[in-house]
C-alpha positions in Angstrom: -6.0 27.9 -29.1 -6.0 24.2 -27.8 -3.7 23.2 -24.9 -1.2 20.5 -25.2 -3.3 18.4 -22.8 -6.5 18.7 -25.1 -4.4 17.4 -28.2 -3.1 14.5 -26.1 -6.7 13.6 -25.1 -7.9 13.8 -28.7 -5.1 11.7 -30.1 -5.3 9.0 -27.3 -9.1 9.2 -27.4 -9.1 9.5 -23.6 -11.0 12.0 -21.4 -9.5 14.0 -18.6 -11.2 11.7 -16.2 -9.8 8.6 -17.8 -6.3 10.0 -17.5 -6.9 10.9 -13.9 -8.3 7.4 -13.2 -5.3 5.7 -14.8 -2.9 8.0 -12.7 -4.7 6.9 -9.5 -4.4 3.3 -10.4 -0.7 3.5 -11.1 -0.2 5.4 -7.8 -2.2 2.9 -5.9 0.0 0.1 -7.5 3.1 1.8 -6.5 1.9 2.2 -2.8 0.6 -1.4 -2.7 3.9 -2.7 -4.1 5.9 -0.8 -1.5 3.8 -1.9 1.4 3.4 -5.5 0.3 7.3 -5.7 0.0 7.8 -4.1 3.4 5.4 -6.7 5.0 7.2 -9.5 3.0 10.5 -8.4 4.4 9.2 -8.6 8.0 7.6 -12.1 7.4 10.7 -13.4 6.0 13.0 -11.8 8.9 10.7 -13.2 11.6 9.3 -16.3 9.8 5.8 -15.6 11.1 2.8 -13.6 10.2 2.1 -10.1 11.7 -0.6 -11.6 14.0 1.7 -14.3 15.3 4.4 -11.8 15.9 2.1 -9.6 17.9 1.3 -12.6 20.0 5.0 -13.4 20.5 5.5 -9.7 21.6 2.7 -9.7 24.2 4.0 -13.0 25.7 7.4 -11.2 26.2 5.9 -8.5 28.2 8.6 -8.4 30.9 11.4 -8.5 28.4 11.9 -5.6 26.1 13.3 -5.8 22.8 13.4 -2.2 21.3 14.3 -3.6 17.8 11.4 -6.0 17.7 9.1 -3.4 19.1 10.2 -0.8 16.5 9.8 -3.6 13.8 6.3 -4.4 15.0 5.2 -0.7 14.7 6.6 -0.3 11.3 5.1 -3.7 10.2 1.8 -2.8 11.6 1.8 0.6 9.8 2.8 -1.1 6.6 0.0 -3.6 6.9 -2.6 -0.9 7.7 -1.5 1.1 4.7 -1.5 -1.8 2.5 -5.0 -2.8 3.4 -6.0 0.9 3.0 -4.7 1.1 -0.3 -6.3 -2.2 -1.4 -9.6 -0.7 -0.2 -9.0 2.2 -2.4 -8.3 0.1 -5.5 -11.6 -1.8 -4.8 -13.4 1.5 -4.6 -11.9 2.8 -7.8 -12.7 -0.3 -9.7 -16.4 -0.6 -8.1 -17.0 3.1 -9.1 -15.9 2.6 -12.7 
């Protein structure tokens, strides 16, 4: 007896590998959208790029702003994650 998945693959003329690749692409797009939005919010909030914001914080070494420092860490993480997911997308397309 055939599984439901096999029937779907046959009707859609897709292989299991194709379905998994499509799922991976959708997952990556979702992650990218999330991290791009987060970076855009910080850019809008502070009116500068991440690098400019980093420089601004480094110049304020003697005065602490916990909110800005927390935002910087969140922004830096979002930027790093966004770049990582972009790399994974390129790898996925390259391997296809």
